[in-house]
N, C-alpha and C positions, 0 to 999 in steps of 0.2 A: 699173043696171049701167053700168060705164064700161069704157073700152078701155085696154089696156096695149100700146102699139105705138110704140117709139122709131123714129126715122128709120133706114132701112136694113133694116127687117124686112119680111117678106112678108105678114103677117097680124096681126090683133090678137086677144088673148085677152079674152073677155067675163068680167067679174068682178062679182059681186054684193056685197051687204053683207058686211062682215067679211072681204073678200078672197077669197070663195068663187069658185073657177073653175067655169065652166059649159061653155063651148065657145069656138070662135073665130068670126070673122065668116064664114068660108068652110067650116068643117069641124068635126067632133067632135074632141075632144082626149082622148087616153088616156095613161096612165102605166104604167111598170113599177115594181114594188116588190120585185123579187127572187123573190117567191112567186106573183104573179098579175098579170094585166092589170087596172088600176084605171081605171074610168070615173067621172068626177065625178058625185056625187049632188047634182044641182042642176038647175034648169029648163034644158032644152035641146031642140032638135029631135033626135029619135032617127033619125039618118040611115040610109039604106039600107046603106051600106058598114059602118057600125057594127053594124047588125042582122046582116048576113052574117057579120062577124067573130065576133060573140057566138055565133052558131049553130055555126059551124065550130070555134071554140075549145072550146066545150062538148063537141062531138062527138069531139074529139081528146083530151079530158081535161085541157085547160089551164084552170086556175082563173081566173075573172074575178070581179070584185065591183064594186059601187057604193060609193063612199065620199066623204065631204066632203073636197075637196082645196082648201086655201087657197094663195094665192100663196106665203106664208111656208113652206108644207110642201114645195113643189116641189123645193127644193135637197136635201131628204133622200131623194128618190125616185131610182130608177136610170135614169131617162130618160123621154122623152115622144115621142108621135107624133100625127099627124093622120090621120083617115080621112074620105074624101069620095068623090064620084063620080069623082074623078081617081085614086083609089087610096090608098096609104099613103105618108106622108112623115115623116121624122124631124124633131123639133123640137130645135134646137141651142141655143136661148136664149130667155129671156123677160126683157124689159127688159135690165138689165145682167148678169143671171144666166146663166152658161154652163151648159148641161145635158150630162150624159154621153150618149154614143151607146151603146145597148145592142144590140150586134150579134146576140146569141142571140135576144133578144125580137123584133127586127125581122125576123130570118129566120123565126121562128115565125109572125109575122103574115103575112109574104109567102107562106109555104106554106099557111096557112089561107085566105088570099084566093084563091090560085091553085087551091085545091081546090073552090071554089064551082062547083056544077053550072050550066052555062050553059043558058039557055032557047033552044030552037029557034024560029026565026022563019020 
């Protein structure tokens, strides 16, 4: 794997052979394709926030899927986001590629994340 992280960016995307996206150095990365939330089908750590989002999205009827995502495919998608222990964040660019911000999808993710039942301590 190698990194794609030009100067001025906050994180790096981990990319395997043939430009296959897996995750970032700090978070899971997901994409919107208009019909579903798309998680890369590649080696990655299945983060807790990603697991929570998958569970909550499924429970609310939002389709999610795993699919091979290549760097060359990203421009054809409707946007991207990160999920980590810090929450959810929009991805606005990868290398010199500007990505659209998908407000409806981000709102849906924020609602799903906010609906996670908190454990009592």
